[in-house]
GUNUVO-338713 format. One line per field, with one value per residue (C-alpha): x, y, z; residue number from 0. Coordinates in Angstrom, 2 decimals. Layout:
N
east	c(X, ...)
north	c(Y, ...)
up	c(Z, ...)
nuba	c(NUM, ...)
# end
This chain:
53
east	c(-1.04, -3.38, -5.71, -9.26, -11.66, -9.31, -11.63, -15.32, -17.19, -20.96, -22.93, -25.04, -21.91, -20.76, -24.21, -23.88, -20.85, -22.45, -23.06, -23.09, -19.56, -17.70, -14.81, -11.66, -11.83, -15.50, -16.11, -19.46, -20.99, -22.34, -23.39, -24.03, -20.82, -17.95, -14.60, -11.67, -8.14, -5.22, -1.65, 0.41, -2.59, -3.70, -7.33, -10.08, -11.71, -15.38, -16.08, -19.09, -19.30, -19.35, -15.93, -14.04, -13.42)
north	c(34.58, 37.56, 38.04, 39.18, 40.64, 40.60, 42.57, 42.33, 45.59, 45.39, 46.92, 48.87, 50.72, 51.38, 52.65, 55.46, 56.80, 56.44, 59.63, 60.89, 60.50, 60.70, 58.74, 60.60, 59.04, 60.08, 63.33, 63.98, 60.66, 60.65, 57.54, 56.36, 55.23, 56.19, 57.86, 55.44, 56.69, 54.72, 54.76, 57.56, 59.55, 62.75, 62.61, 60.01, 58.25, 57.29, 53.58, 51.35, 50.21, 46.55, 46.89, 48.11, 46.48)
up	c(77.85, 77.72, 80.65, 80.07, 82.61, 85.56, 87.85, 88.49, 88.99, 89.55, 86.66, 89.18, 90.30, 86.73, 85.72, 88.28, 86.34, 82.91, 80.93, 77.35, 75.97, 72.66, 71.20, 70.17, 66.71, 66.23, 68.16, 66.46, 67.55, 71.15, 73.08, 76.63, 78.31, 80.60, 80.05, 80.24, 80.85, 79.41, 80.63, 79.11, 77.86, 79.60, 78.46, 78.51, 75.62, 75.65, 76.08, 76.53, 80.16, 79.04, 77.40, 80.47, 83.83)
nuba	c(0, 1, 2, 3, 4, 5, 6, 7, 8, 9, 10, 11, 12, 13, 14, 15, 16, 17, 18, 19, 20, 21, 22, 23, 24, 25, 26, 27, 28, 29, 30, 31, 32, 33, 34, 35, 36, 37, 38, 39, 40, 41, 42, 43, 44, 45, 46, 47, 48, 49, 50, 51, 52)
# end
């Protein structure tokens, strides 16, 4: 069974880390978000703060 939203992080805290980011797949498209690091990858990928944690 897949688990979704295992941890709760207040949006106020996440907003402090929000900045202009890009996705690896679309480097020309900037948006407000945070960099998320995945296991086994040495660099972060831009993500919307609602989609992580």
